[in-house]
Each structure stands twice: as C-alpha cells, then as structure tokens.
N, C-alpha and C positions, 0 to 999 in steps of 0.2 A: 402613363402616370407613375408606374413603379420606378422607371428610370429616373424621373425627375425627383422623386422622394429620396431615392438612393443617393443621388448627387447632392442634395441639400443636407442630408445627414452627414455625408462625408465632409462637406464644406464646414459644417459646425465644428467637427473635430479638428479640421485643418486650420481654421482661423484661431481657435483656442491654442493650438500647439504653437503657431508661429508668433504669438505675442508673449511667450514665456522665454526665459533664458535657458531652461532645460532642453536638452536635445538628445533624443534616442532614435537615430535614423540609420538607414542602411545605404545611403547614397555614397557613391565613390566618385572621385574627381580625377581626371587624367592629367598627366604631366609629360612633357617632351624633354628629353635630355638636352641640355645646353640652351634651350629656348624658352621652355615654360618652367620658370623657377618659382619658388615660394613667393606668393603675393602678400603684400601688406594691406590689410583691410583698413582703410583710412576713415571712412565715415559710416554713419548708421545706414545710409542708403546702400553702400557697398556690402555691408554685412547682411542686410535683409535680402537684397536681390543678387548677391554673388557677382557683382559687376566685374571684379578683378580676379575672379577664380577661373583658371583655364579649364576647358573640357573639350575634347575632340569627338566624343560620342556620348550618346545617352539613349537609354531604353525607357519608354514612358507608357503610362496607361492614363487615358484622359476621359473625362465625363463632360457632356454638354448639358448644362442644367436646363436649357430650353431647346426646342427644336424649331428653328425658323423654316417656314414652308419653302419648298423648291430648293433646298440646300442640304438634303440628306439622302444617303443611300437607303437607310431604314429609319423610319420615324415613328415606330410603334413601340410598345413596351417589351416586346420579345427579342431584345438584343443584348449583346454583351458590350461593354466598353471596348473600343478599339485599342489594340496594342501596337506601338510604333517604335521605330528606331530611326535616329537621325545621326548622320556622320558628317563631320567637317572635311571637305575636300581641300579647303584653304581658309584663311581667316574670313574671307568674304562669301564663300559659297559652301553649301551643304546639300546633301541628298538624303531622302528619307523614304521609308516604307511603312504603311499601316495595314493591319489585318483585323477584320471583325467578323463575327459570326452571329447569325440570327435564325429564327425559326418562325414558320407560319403555322398556326393551329389548323386542325381539320374542322372547318365551319359547316359546310353543306356540300351539295353536289357540284356547285360552281367554284368552290374554294377549298381545295384539299391541302393537307399538311405538306410542308416543304422545308428543306434545309437550305440556308442562304449563306453564302460566303462573299465577302467583298475585300478588294485589294486597292490601295491607293499609293501612288508613287508621287513624291513631291520634290521639286528642286527649288532651293531658296538662295536669294542674294541678300546679304547684309551690307548695305552700301556704306555705313558709317564705321564698321568694325575695324577695318585696317587703320583708319585715321585715329581712332580711339586708342588702339594698341601703340601706335607711334607716339601719341601724345602722353602715354602713361595713364590714361583715364579708363582703360578697359583691358580685357584679355580676349584671347581666342576662345570664345564659348558660344552659347546659343541665346544670349540675351541682347535684345535690341530690335530696332525696326527692320522689316524685311519686305521683299517683293517675291512672291512665290507663284509657281506654276504647278498645279496639282491635277493628275489624271487618275481615273480609277474605273473599275468594272465590278459589277455585281452579278453573281452566278447562282442560278437556282438548281437544286437537285430535288426532283419531284417525280414520283411514279406516275405513269400515264393511267387515266381512267376514262371510262365512257359513260354517257348518260343520254337519255331520250327526252325530247321536249314534248309539249302537249299534242303535237301533230304526229308523234311517232318517229321523228327524225333523230338519228343517232349521231352524237358528236364525241370526238376524242380530244382530251385536254391533258396538260401536264407534260412531263418529260424534262430532261436536263436541257437548260438553255441559258443564254445570256439575257438577263432581264433589263439591265440598266448600264449605260455608259455615262460618265460624268467627267467634266473638265472645269477647273477653277483658275482664275487669276486673282490672287489675294495681295492686299497690302495691309500689314499689321504690325503688331509689337508682341514679342514673346519675351518672357522673363522667368528666370529661376527665382524661387522663394526659399531662402535658407538652403539647407542641404538637400531636401527631398521634395520640394514643391515646384510646380510649374503652372504658368497660365499663358494663354494665347488668345489675343483678341484681334480680329481682322475684319475688313470690309472688302468686298470684291464682286466679281461677276462669276456666276455659275451657269454652265451649259449642261443640260441633261438631254439624253436621248434614250428612248425605250424602243428597241427594235421589234418588228412584227415577227413573233415566233412562228415556227413552221406549221403548227396545227391550226393557226388562224384564230386563236381564242382572244386575241387582242390586236388593235391597230397600232401602227407606228405613232409615237408621240415624241415631241421635242419641246424644250423650253429654255429660256435664258432669263436670269434674274439678277438684280442688284440687291445685296443683302449683307447682314453682319453675322459674325460667328464668334462665340465665346467658348473656350474650353479650359478646364482646370483639372489638374491631376497630380500624379506622383511620377518621379523620374529617378532612375538609377544611373550614376556616373562612376567612373573609375576612381578609386579611393585616394585621398590625400590626408595623411595623418596630421599635418600641420595647419590645415585650414581651420580657423576659429570663427564661429558665428555667434558666440555668446555675447551678452550685453543687451542694453536697452535699444529699442527702435522708436522711441517716443518722438524723435525729430521728424520721422516719417509719418507716424500714426497720430501725432498731435495729442498725446496722452494728457498733457497738462494744460491744454487750452481751456479757458473759461468760456464755454459755448453753450448757451441755453436755448438757442433757436436754430433750426435748420430748414431751409427750403431746398427740396431735393428733386432732381430730374433724372429719371432712370433712362439709360441709353441702350439697354439690351433689347434687341429685336424691335428697334424703333421704326424702321422703314424697310419694306421689301417692295421692289418694283419688278414686274415680270411680264414676259411675253410667252405664250404657250400655243402650240399647234397640236391639236388632237383631232377629234371629230370636227371641230371648228376652231378657228384662230381667235385668241383673246389677248388683249393687252390689259393688264390689271395692276393693282397695288394693294398693299396692306400697311397701314400706318397705325401705331399703337403708342401714343404718348402717355406717360404716367408721371404725375407730379404729386408731391406730398409736402406738408408743412408739419413740423414737430416742435412743440413748445414745452420747455421744462418748467416745473413749479418751483421757482426760486432755487434754493440750495437743496431741496428735497430730491430723493432719487426717483421721482415720478415725472412722467410727461404725458401729453396727449398728442395724438397724431391724427390728422385728417388727410385723406388722399383721394384722388380721382383717376380713373382710367377712361380713355376714349379709344375706341377701336373702329376704324373705317376700313372696309374691305370691298374690292370690286374686281371681279375676274374669276378665272377657273380655280378649282381646288385640286392641287396635286396633279395627277395624270387622268382625272375623270372628265368625262364629257359633260361638264356641269358649268353653267353660267351662274355665278353667285355674286350677290352684292348685298351689303348690309352694314349695320353699325350697332355698337353697344355703348352705353354710358353707365358708369358706376360711381358710387360714392361710398366711402368707408371711413370709420372713425374707430380709434382704439385708445386704451389706457395702458401705458407701459410702466413697469417697475424694474429699474436697474438695481437688482437685488444685492449685489456685492459691491456697489460703488462706495458707500460710506467706509467700508473696510479698506478698500484700495486707496481712498483719499487719506485716511488715517495713517496708512503705511507709507505714504509718499509715493504711490505708484500711479496716481490718476488725479485729474482735476474735476471741477464741477462742469460736466459736459454731457454729451449724448452718445458716448462710446461705451462699448462693453456688452456683456450678456444681459438679457432681460426676459421677463415673462410679460405677456400682454393678453388683454381681452379685446377682440376686434369684431365689429359688426359691419355688414356690407349689404348694399342693395344694388341690383343691376337690372337694367332694362335693355333688351335687344330686339331688333327688328331686321329680319333677313328675307331676301327673295332669291329663289333659285329656280332654274329651268334645266332639267335633265334631258338631254337629247331632244330638245325642242318639243317636249311633251306638255308645255304650258307652265306658266310661272306660278309658283306657290309661295305665299307669304306666311311667315311665321313670326309671332310676337311672343316673347318669353319674359317672365319676371322672376328673378332669383333673389332670395334672402338667405343670409347665413350668419352664424355666430360661432366664433372659434376661440379656443384657449391656446396660445402660442408660446413657444420658446424660440428665442432668436439671438442674433449677435450682430452688432453694428460697429463699423470702423470708419473713422475719418482718415483719409489718406492724403498727405500733403495738405495744401491750403484749400483746394476746391474739389477734392475727390472723396467718394464714399463707397462703401460696399455693405450690404446688409442681406441677411436671409432670415426666414421664419418658417417654422413647421409646427403643426399641432392638430389635434382633433377638434371636431365641432359638429354642428348641425346645419344642414343646408336644405332648402326647399325651393322647388321650381314649379312654375305654372306656365303652361303653353296654350295658345289659343287654337291649336290644331284640333279639328273635330275628333271626338272620341278619346282625347288625351286626358288621362287622370292625373291631377296634381300629385307630385311625389316628394318625399322628404326622408331624411335619415342621416346616419353617421357619415361624416365627410372628413377626409384628411386634406388639409390645406398646406401648401408649401410654395415659396417663391424666393427668387434671388434677384437682387437689384445691384447694379454697378453704374455709377453716373457721377453727376456734378452736384455740388451743394454750395449754397451761398448764404 
C-alpha cells in the first residue's frame, strides 16, 4: 500500500509540473557529432513528448502505481523503485538493465527476515524509429512503440534457522538461494515527457518459475500470464543546452475544450489471464472493468461523478496452493470542486471543462463474495460488505481527443463487515489512492 501511495503522490507533483511552462529539471540529452544535430521542435506534441530530441542513453527510476498479479518479482510494500539504464545500439535496437532491492520482515518461525535483490535484462526493438528518422518526423531516442524481451532473476539472502513442529520433528529453512526466475515478451509504447519524465505502457506474456530450494521448504512452481503493465518515472539524459520545451501544450491536453460531461473507461489492470502449476494446476483469470460518468454543473467549477467497479477472479493466487474464485461489485459517488478553474479561465489558460486540480468528497459501497480452497482442505465462503467516505485531492487531464488520466489521494473512514464466524466488524482511518488511465467519450 505504501508504494502505491508514494507513486500517486509523485504523480500529482509530476502532472502539475508538466502542465506549466516553467522548467527546472536535471535531464541531459545526448548528441552525436555530425549525425545528431540541434532539432527544431515543430509542434506541441513534439515539445511535450520530445519526439525530435535525440538521446542514445538514459538512466531512469520508475514506479508502478498498481501491481498486476503474476507480473512482479516483488509485489509487497517493502520494496524500492527499480533503477534502470537503457542504451541504444542502433536507431531500432536498445539494451537495458534494471536493479531493485527489497526486504522481508521477520514474521514468525516460518517466515524470517531476508534481503532480496533482483536484476532484469531487456532487449528492445523499435520497428518504426528508423522510418521516422528518415522521414524527419522523429529522432534516435527512446520514444515509440517497441517489442521487448525481458529476463530476470530474484535472489534471497537469508540466514538459516531451525524449528520443531508439534511432533518434535526438526526442520531447517532459509539460506541464500535463487527464489524466482522471470521472462517476459512485451509489446508497448514508451515516451519521454518534457525533459525529465518517462512513461511506459505495455501488454504481454510473463513466464515465472520458482525453483525448489535445497532445504525443501517449498515446492517448484511455474506460471504463465497475459497481462498489462504501466510504469511512470524520472529519467536522466545527456544534456543539450539548446533544446527548448517551453510553451503551451493545450493542443495535446485540450485545455480550451468546452467539455461538461465525460464517460470514462479505465484500462489499467483490466485483464489478466494465467496458468499456474504449483501443488495443483490451475487456469484462471482476473477481469476488473471500471467505468465512470462525470457531469459538470453548467459553467460552475463543480461536478458530480458516479462510478462502478466489477472484479471477477478465478484461479490461484500468486504462488500459493490455493484455489480461489470470487467477485466484487461496488458503486461510488462523489462531488468535485475544480477550485482554481475560474482563475485559469479568466487568465485565458483554460476552458469550461473537467480538467485540472480538484478536491472531492467520495462515498463508496462494496459487496464481495469469495470462495477459496487451500491444499484441498475444503472450500470456505466469505462475504464482505465495505463502506467508506473520503476527502480527496486529485488531478485530471484530457489527453488528445479520447484519452484521459486521473489520480486521487486522501484520508477518510472505512468500515468492513465479514460473515466469517468470530469476525468482529472493524472500521477506522483509511488512506485512499488510485490512478486511472484510459479512454473517454
């Protein structure tokens, strides 16, 4: 949860920064003598995405605002954002390396503390880049569609320990070992944003393998999944003094559109399909459509939004020997105030629309019903009811004609009731955050 919140706080600062003309960044852009000359930025799209700015290498640090199942080396809160480097071998090909660090806390006799390191090597092919350079519509850089092959390994550093079970049998666990191998085939789009921003959105196949470690504390497990991945972050390039990113981006961000209603479809983590072999083999899926409608009150800087989430899951969870199936349905409504919109309209910097920073009050109700069977011990059914009320700060952008991005974060109160015997209803302070990127009509 802490990683998700960190990502969304960063996104808030990031989106606000990129919509202004002021620029105080540390990015540097590479040039090649005789081949990579000063580029003329011709359009707002060129300025925003650095389409014609050459760069042969970059160092980046990225955050994943959500963690799709079956697609991460480490998907808990105790991780650092991976640091990566990507180098162009030619206009069409690049190679890259990422490193990340994580740690596992000392929980009980079955799960002791550990230091975790993971490495990923990726080869990318940018099929359209050479043509764009020849046509004068692009440069040798890291922006564009790509086909990638990614391989990686996760390594555990952990002290060995012994324990006894209820029958007096002694077991040894821990030790340094390879925990996880991973390989990906990805098709996606990567783009620079002004001087220091970077985003990467892809879909593809992920192959995971968990080897059987020597002390026998776990079995071999393997999985393959079809999934989506979204990453956003900062990048450092070799510097170019003459590159100019100043000016308006309203042709891209539709600042002056008169738009009082938006029907929104979120595409992040929409579908995961997977096959997993652990104690037993399972073919499963997770589908999570999210739609929303937002309506503005005339020319006033207020709007009301209604949204619904549907979550259907069937299959194993991560590398556990669990058969899981369930669904959840939720409905939410909120009132938004785009607090600085009148000032921006008066200054000639915005139109009467649904873009910009806002504060909101949001209420939500969710019903979920799950069934799980752990190691064939019998199916257990769980029904839960969740209610929440949050005060949020957020930012929403319209991107080209049918794209949008929005995030929200803020405190509130959440209460949950579960039908499990002996469970006591609980409620208290809750921090809500989410990111949406998708289509609007």
